Every structure is written in structure tokens, then in C-alpha cells.
C-alpha positions in Angstrom: 3.4 20.1 14.6 2.5 16.3 15.8 4.3 13.7 14.5 2.5 11.5 11.9 2.4 7.9 11.9 5.5 6.3 10.5 3.0 5.0 7.6 1.8 8.3 6.7 5.4 9.4 6.8 6.3 6.9 4.4 3.8 7.5 2.0 4.8 11.1 2.2 8.3 10.2 1.2 7.0 7.9 -1.8 4.4 10.7 -3.0 7.4 13.4 -3.2 10.0 10.7 -4.4 7.5 9.8 -7.2 6.8 13.6 -8.1 10.5 14.3 -8.0 11.2 11.4 -10.5 8.4 12.6 -12.8 9.4 16.5 -12.7 12.9 15.8 -13.3 12.0 13.5 -16.5 9.1 15.5 -17.8 10.0 19.2 -17.1 13.9 18.9 -17.2 14.0 20.3 -13.8 17.5 19.7 -11.7 17.1 19.4 -7.9 13.9 21.3 -7.1 10.8 20.8 -8.8 8.7 22.9 -10.8 5.9 25.3 -9.4 3.4 23.0 -10.9 4.8 19.8 -9.5 5.2 22.1 -5.9 1.9 22.5 -5.9 0.7 18.9 -7.0 2.9 17.7 -4.0 1.4 20.5 -1.6 -2.2 19.1 -2.3 -1.1 15.7 -2.1 0.4 16.0 1.4 -2.8 18.3 2.5 -5.0 15.1 1.3 -2.5 12.7 3.0 -2.6 14.5 6.3 -6.7 14.8 6.4 -6.9 11.0 5.3 -10.4 9.4 7.5 -8.4 6.1 7.9 -5.3 7.3 9.4 -2.9 4.8 10.3 -4.8 1.9 8.6 -4.9 3.7 5.2 -5.2 2.0 2.2 -2.9 2.8 -1.1 -4.9 5.8 -2.9 -5.3 2.9 -5.9 -7.2 0.7 -3.1 -8.8 3.5 -1.0 -12.7 3.4 -1.4 -12.5 7.2 -0.7 -11.8 9.2 -3.7 -10.4 12.7 -1.6 -8.6 13.9 -4.7 -10.5 16.6 -7.0 -10.6 15.2 -10.5 -8.3 17.4 -12.0 -5.7 16.5 -9.5 -6.6 13.0 -9.6 -5.6 12.6 -13.1 -2.3 14.6 -12.3 -1.6 12.0 -9.7 -2.2 9.3 -11.9 0.0 10.4 -14.6 2.9 11.3 -11.9 2.3 7.2 -10.9 2.5 5.9 -14.3 5.4 7.4 -15.5 7.3 7.3 -11.8 5.9 3.9 -10.7 8.2 1.8 -12.9 11.1 3.9 -12.1 10.7 4.0 -8.2 12.3 0.2 -8.3 15.8 1.8 -9.7 15.9 4.6 -8.0 13.8 3.9 -4.2 13.8 0.4 -4.3 12.9 0.3 -0.3 9.8 2.7 -0.8 8.7 0.8 -4.2 8.6 -2.3 -2.2 7.1 -1.2 0.8 4.4 0.7 -1.8 3.7 -2.8 -3.1 3.3 -4.5 0.0 0.9 -1.9 1.3 -1.2 -1.8 -2.3 -2.1 -6.0 -1.6 -3.4 -5.2 1.5 -7.2 -5.1 1.8 -8.6 -1.6 2.3 -10.7 -1.2 5.5 -14.6 -0.4 5.0 -15.6 3.1 4.4 -18.2 2.4 7.3 -15.1 2.6 9.9 -12.1 4.9 9.0 -9.2 4.6 11.3 -10.6 1.5 12.3 -13.2 3.2 14.7 -16.1 0.9 14.3 -13.8 -2.3 14.6 -14.9 -3.1 18.3 -18.5 -2.9 17.5 -20.3 -5.9 16.7 
């Protein structure tokens, strides 16, 4: 297995932390996450691994490419609405990095991964 870029790994950790918070508080789980949330996490990680922007990936809210199916997109939005404010207290470093990344400008959809950056 190829090791992912540190930014992608941080996004994966942030996703998992948010889904764990949501599952614990919405579904009453302790420790492990429920099957529905595990499925959402697996789907989100798969989408993250296939992101056309790679290491230049913006936060999903700022991304010009919507790679989630509409039903999964609504589920992840619900998770983020619930867990986002709680991340500041439970995972302050991940929350701060996510907020900083969210302020960065997204790359244009014509240049995923910055491949067209050298063309003039």
C-alpha cells in the first residue's frame, strides 16, 4: 500500500474523528462506531483516496468537484454540522488545521493536482 500525502492522512483522521463524535452522540455507541457510520466512513475514505486534486485537495465544502453521491453527501453534511463545533474541544489541532485549510482557495477544476499549473 502506498503511503498517502500527510495532508490526505490528516483529512482521513479528521473525517474519522467527526464520524466517531457523531456516532457516539447520535447513536449512543461507545468505542466502536455503528455499521451505518462505518459504511459512511469507508465511503468517505474511498472518495478521499480517489480525489483528483491529491495533495492540493481543498476542503470538501470548497471543492469545485462533488464526488459524493447525493445521499452520502447529505449524511456527511449532517455529521459535519453536528461534529464540527464539538471538534474544537475534542480534537483542537485537527479542528484548527481544518479551519485553516477551509480558508484556502480551491484549485481550478481544470488542473486537478496542479498538473496544468506549468502551462501558460
